[in-house]
N, C-alpha and C positions, 0 to 999 in steps of 0.2 A: 503492500498499501502506500501511495507515496502522497504527502500533503506539499501542497504552497510553500516556497520559503517564507513569504509571509506567517504563517502559523509555524513553522518549524523555528527562525528567529524570531518571533513573540515568545513561543514558550521559552525558548533560554533567556529572550530578556528578562521576562518576569522572572523567571528562576532566579537567575543573575541578581537580581533585586530583592527578592525575598530573601535569598541566603548572604548579603552585605548591608542590608541595612537592619539587622536582627538587634542592633544597638542602639537604634534611632536614627543613626547618618543617614542622609540620604547619596545617590549617586547620580555620575553624571553621566549623559549619554555617552560624551568620550570614554570614558571606562568601559562602559558596559560593550562598547565599540571594540574598542582594543582588548579585552580579556575575550570577548567572546569570536572576536575574526569576522566582523560582520562590517558590512558599510555602514558609516554614518549618518549620511544622507538618509540611506533606505530605514537605517533603525529607528529615528525619528519618525520617520511617515508610523509605522508601527506602533511609536510609541502614543503617538496620536491617536491610534485607533482605541489600547489599552486604554489610554485616559477616557476616553469617549465613552468608553464603558464602564467606567468608575472603578476599574481597576486598582487604577491609579493615581497618584497627585504629584505637580510638579512643585515645584520651589524655585524661586528665582533668588538672584543674589549669591554671597560668598562664596558661601553653603548651601548652595540650591544644589538643586538634582531632583532625582524621584526617587519617588517611597511607595509603598504600597498603601493605597487609601482605604482599604478594611484590614481585618488579621486575616492572614495566611490562611487560618483555619477555616474561613467565611468563604474561601474563594475557592470555588472549584473546578477544575481544568474544561471540563465543560463549559463553563462562564468563560474560559479564553481562548476557547476554539470558537467558541460562536460569538465573540469579540472580535476574531480577526477574519472567519470566513463559514458565514450563517449553513452554507450548504453541508457542510462537514456532518451534521449532527440531523440532516434534512431526514426529514420518514419520506421515504420512498414508495408514492403512490400505487396502487396493485394495475398493473396492467398498462405500464408506462410505456410501454419497449415501444408502440402504435404502429408498429405492423402486425398488429393479431399473432403474432407467432405462441403458441400454447406454450412452447416449450421454454423460448425466452422470457417469460411468465415465471412460469415455474423457477428458472434458474434464479430470477430477481427474487421471488420469495421462499424457494429454499436458499440459497445465498447470502447474495446482499442485503437481502433486507433483514436475516438472524445475525449477520456479521457486523450490520451499523447497529444493531439493538444491543450487541456486545461493548461497542466502541461507547454506545450512548452509555450503558450502564457502567462500565469502566468511568467513566470520566466524570461520571455525576456522582461517584461517590468518594475520586480521590478528591482530596485537598492538594490546595498548592502546598501547605505544609508538610503533607505526608510526604508528597512528590521531589519537593523540596528537600526534606531529611534524607532521601530513598537516592535520590542524585549526590548530594553529600559521601555519604559509605560508598558511593561505585567508584568517587573521588577523591578518597584520603587524601595523597601527597600535596595534592593544590592548596591542602585548608591547615597547613602547619604555618600559621602566623605565630610573628613574636611581637611583643605589644612593651614598648618600654616605657 
């Protein structure tokens, strides 16, 4: 399964924000772009979508940047996917093939509709906090921070 780069980078950016703002700080777009190897210009467009969806907020000024608009526990992965591409979790109506093919309709019902249901169920249950924690566990070397 292939998601758009907007969705892929949006999930990366939001997870980065969740992980790097746990102590109350904000993170800037250049910091996120540098850490995640994303074009800053493209990232800013994605951040605008996330902000419009009420998932992040921005702060201007010297200590400006982005923070989560709600607690990570309150944000579901489905919220993120819907903010970036409303068609991903969209319910497929029966008989959408349009050509009247019974086999095509059966495949849509038996495979794609069920697969979409599993993705929807997974993303509605998984919070950003849980997801970020799992990501942190998979990348332990990048979290060795020395604070002086």
